[in-house]
C-alpha positions in Angstrom: -8.9 -47.7 22.3 -7.2 -44.7 24.1 -7.3 -44.7 27.9 -9.8 -42.3 29.5 -8.3 -39.3 31.3 -8.8 -39.2 35.0 -9.3 -35.8 36.6 -8.0 -37.3 39.9 -4.8 -38.6 38.3 -4.3 -35.3 36.5 -4.7 -33.4 39.8 -2.2 -35.7 41.4 0.3 -35.2 38.6 -0.1 -31.4 38.7 0.4 -31.5 42.5 3.6 -33.6 42.2 5.0 -31.3 39.5 4.2 -28.2 41.5 5.9 -29.5 44.6 9.0 -30.8 42.8 9.5 -27.9 40.4 9.3 -24.2 41.3 9.2 -23.1 37.7 6.2 -25.4 37.0 4.4 -24.1 40.1 4.9 -20.5 39.0 3.8 -21.1 35.4 0.8 -23.2 36.5 -0.3 -20.5 39.0 -0.4 -17.8 36.3 -1.9 -20.0 33.5 -5.6 -19.4 32.9 -7.0 -22.9 33.0 -10.3 -22.2 31.4 -11.6 -21.9 27.9 -10.1 -18.9 26.2 -12.7 -17.1 24.1 -10.3 -15.0 22.1 -6.6 -14.3 21.6 -3.7 -14.9 19.3 -2.1 -18.3 18.6 1.1 -19.0 16.8 0.6 -22.0 14.5 3.3 -23.8 12.5 2.5 -25.4 9.2 5.1 -27.5 7.3 4.3 -25.7 4.0 4.1 -22.1 5.0 5.8 -21.9 8.4 4.7 -19.8 11.4 1.5 -17.9 11.4 0.2 -15.6 14.2 -3.6 -15.9 14.0 -6.3 -14.2 16.0 -9.0 -16.5 17.2 -12.6 -16.4 18.5 -14.0 -19.3 20.3 -17.8 -19.2 20.0 -20.3 -21.4 21.9 -23.1 -22.7 19.6 -26.3 -22.5 21.6 -28.3 -25.7 22.1 -25.5 -28.0 21.0 -24.3 -29.6 24.2 -21.1 -27.6 24.3 -20.1 -27.5 20.7 -17.9 -24.6 19.7 -17.0 -22.8 16.5 -13.4 -21.5 16.5 -12.6 -18.9 13.8 -9.0 -17.9 13.0 -8.0 -14.7 11.1 -4.8 -13.1 10.1 -4.0 -9.4 10.4 -4.5 -7.8 7.0 -1.3 -7.2 5.1 0.8 -9.3 7.6 3.2 -12.1 6.8 0.6 -14.4 8.5 -2.1 -13.3 6.0 0.3 -14.0 3.1 1.1 -17.4 4.6 -2.6 -18.2 5.1 -3.4 -17.2 1.5 -0.6 -19.4 0.2 -1.9 -22.3 2.3 -5.4 -21.7 0.9 -4.1 -21.6 -2.7 -2.2 -24.8 -2.1 -5.3 -26.5 -0.7 -7.4 -25.3 -3.6 -4.8 -26.5 -6.1 -4.6 -29.9 -4.4 -8.4 -30.3 -4.5 -8.5 -29.3 -8.2 -5.8 -31.8 -9.0 -7.7 -34.6 -7.1 -10.9 -33.7 -8.9 -9.2 -33.8 -12.3 -7.6 -37.2 -11.6 -11.0 -38.5 -10.4 -12.8 -37.2 -13.5 -10.2 -38.8 -15.9 -10.3 -42.1 -14.1 -14.0 -42.6 -14.8 -14.9 -44.6 -17.9 
C-alpha cells in the first residue's frame, strides 16, 4: 500500500529546497499552486508524439470534489492530426479485440 502524503513533510521539503536552491525558490514563488481551470498542456504519447492540447477543468456540482477535464486540439493543427491518429488507433485496437473475442466463442 502506498505511503500517505504528509502536508507537513511536503512543506518541510519545499522549505529546504527553497533555502538551498535559488532557482527552485524563484520557480516555486511564481508557480500557481492551485487547481488550474483552463490552459494548454503538452502531452507526449509513444504512438503519436507531442500534442499541445487545450484543457478545461470543470467541477461537477454535488460530487464531493469530482472534476471533469476535457482536452481539445486546435482545429487544423498537428496536435489535431495526432489526436485523430490516436483515436483511429484506439478504435482499430478495440475492433480487433472484439473480432478476436467473437471468433473465440463456440
